[in-house]
C-alpha positions as CSV (number, residue, x, y, z in Angstrom):
1,M,27.7,10.4,-8.0
2,S,24.0,8.5,-8.8
3,E,20.9,9.0,-7.0
4,S,19.4,6.6,-4.1
5,V,15.8,5.0,-4.8
6,D,15.1,7.0,-1.9
7,D,16.2,10.6,-3.5
8,L,13.8,9.1,-6.4
9,I,11.1,8.6,-5.0
10,Q,11.2,11.8,-2.8
11,N,11.6,13.5,-6.2
12,A,8.9,11.5,-7.0
13,R,7.0,13.0,-4.8
14,G,8.1,16.7,-5.3
15,F,6.9,16.3,-8.5
16,L,3.4,14.7,-7.3
17,A,3.2,18.1,-5.1
18,S,3.9,20.3,-7.9
19,G,1.2,18.2,-9.9
20,Q,3.9,17.2,-12.4
21,P,2.8,13.8,-12.8
22,G,4.0,12.7,-15.9
23,A,7.7,14.2,-14.0
24,A,7.0,11.9,-11.1
25,R,6.3,8.6,-13.4
26,A,9.8,8.8,-14.9
27,V,11.3,9.1,-12.1
28,L,9.7,6.4,-10.5
29,D,10.6,4.4,-13.4
30,R,13.7,4.8,-12.7
31,A,14.0,4.0,-9.5
32,L,11.8,0.3,-10.2
33,A,14.4,0.7,-13.2
34,L,16.6,0.0,-9.7
35,D,15.0,-2.0,-7.5
36,P,11.8,-3.5,-8.7
37,D,11.0,-4.1,-5.3
38,T,10.4,-0.4,-4.2
39,I,7.3,-0.3,-3.1
40,D,6.3,3.0,-2.3
41,A,7.2,3.1,-6.2
42,H,4.3,0.7,-7.5
43,L,2.0,2.9,-4.9
44,L,3.2,6.1,-6.0
45,L,2.2,5.2,-9.5
46,G,-0.6,3.0,-8.9
47,G,-1.7,6.2,-7.6
48,I,-0.8,8.4,-11.0
49,A,-2.4,5.0,-12.9
50,W,-6.0,5.9,-10.8
51,S,-6.1,9.6,-11.2
52,E,-5.3,8.8,-15.0
53,N,-8.1,6.6,-15.6
54,R,-5.9,3.9,-16.2
55,R,-7.3,0.7,-14.6
56,R,-4.8,-2.2,-16.0
57,D,-2.3,-0.3,-14.0
58,T,-3.5,0.5,-11.5
59,V,-4.4,-3.1,-10.8
60,R,-0.4,-4.0,-12.0
61,H,1.2,-2.4,-9.7
62,A,-1.5,-2.1,-6.3
63,L,-0.5,-6.0,-6.9
64,D,3.0,-5.8,-7.2
65,A,2.6,-3.5,-4.3
66,A,0.5,-6.5,-2.0
67,R,3.5,-9.1,-3.5
68,I,6.6,-7.7,-1.8
69,A,4.4,-5.7,1.0
70,A,4.5,-8.9,3.8
71,R,7.3,-7.6,4.8
72,E,6.1,-4.9,7.0
73,G,3.1,-3.6,8.5
74,R,2.3,-0.7,7.0
75,S,3.1,-1.7,3.6
76,L,1.0,-4.7,4.4
77,L,-1.9,-1.9,4.8
78,A,-0.6,0.6,1.8
79,A,-0.9,-2.3,-0.8
80,T,-4.6,-4.5,0.7
81,S,-6.2,-0.2,0.5
82,A,-4.5,0.0,-2.8
83,L,-6.0,-3.2,-3.2
84,V,-8.8,-2.6,-2.2
85,Q,-9.2,0.7,-3.8
86,V,-9.1,-1.4,-7.1
87,G,-11.5,-3.6,-6.0
88,E,-9.3,-6.5,-5.7
89,T,-10.9,-7.9,-2.7
90,L,-9.3,-12.2,-2.6
91,A,-6.2,-10.0,-2.8
92,A,-7.1,-7.8,-0.5
93,K,-8.2,-10.1,2.2
94,Q,-5.0,-12.9,1.7
95,L,-3.2,-9.6,2.8
96,L,-5.3,-9.6,6.0
97,D,-4.7,-13.0,6.6
98,H,-0.9,-12.7,7.1
99,P,1.2,-13.6,9.9
100,F,1.9,-10.2,11.1
101,F,-1.4,-9.0,11.7
102,V,-1.4,-11.9,14.0
103,E,1.3,-11.2,16.1
104,T,1.6,-7.8,16.3
105,T,0.4,-5.1,19.3
106,D,0.8,-1.5,17.3
107,T,-3.0,-0.5,17.6
108,T,-2.6,2.1,15.2
109,L,-2.1,-1.0,12.2
110,L,-4.9,-3.5,14.1
111,A,-7.3,-0.3,13.7
112,Q,-6.2,0.6,10.2
113,A,-5.9,-3.1,9.2
114,A,-9.9,-3.4,11.4
115,A,-10.9,-0.6,9.4
116,L,-9.9,-2.6,6.0
117,R,-12.0,-5.2,7.3
118,Q,-14.2,-4.1,7.8
119,M,-14.5,-1.8,3.8
120,L,-14.1,-5.7,2.9
121,E,-17.8,-6.7,4.9
122,Q,-16.1,-8.5,7.5
123,H,-17.2,-7.3,10.7
124,G,-16.6,-9.8,13.1
125,A,-12.8,-10.0,12.2
126,S,-12.4,-6.2,11.8
127,L,-14.9,-6.3,15.4
128,A,-12.0,-9.2,16.7
129,L,-8.7,-6.5,15.8
130,L,-10.2,-3.4,17.4
131,E,-11.1,-6.2,21.0
132,R,-7.2,-6.1,20.1
133,A,-6.6,-3.0,19.5
134,H,-9.1,-1.4,22.5
135,A,-7.2,-4.6,24.9
136,R,-3.5,-2.7,24.3
137,G,-5.1,1.2,25.5
138,L,-6.3,2.4,21.8
């Protein structure tokens, strides 16, 4: 019986929780071999690379996650956060300009996007997102 990508991601999270980043990395590499567009694998591998001080790998995984993220709000925010962490501010700003953030009514996602905009010193845009979230009950 073959493992699914979701199973591999869960296994990797277990390895990370038990302090085994090498084993997690091997499992995540298998997940990417099955589906190169697995955003969780890129985000987790980026986190491992960050903790191991491998900045180029961290940036590569953050950019890969950003490329994939354009399909769903939580993924957009996770990829944007990873980009901010590694200093890829232009790419982070471009993700925050995604039409999703104009259309969404999810107050939690709006507030998280506002926090990221503030980190990027886009205070006016941050305030506008918070006002939208507040108008919707946040």
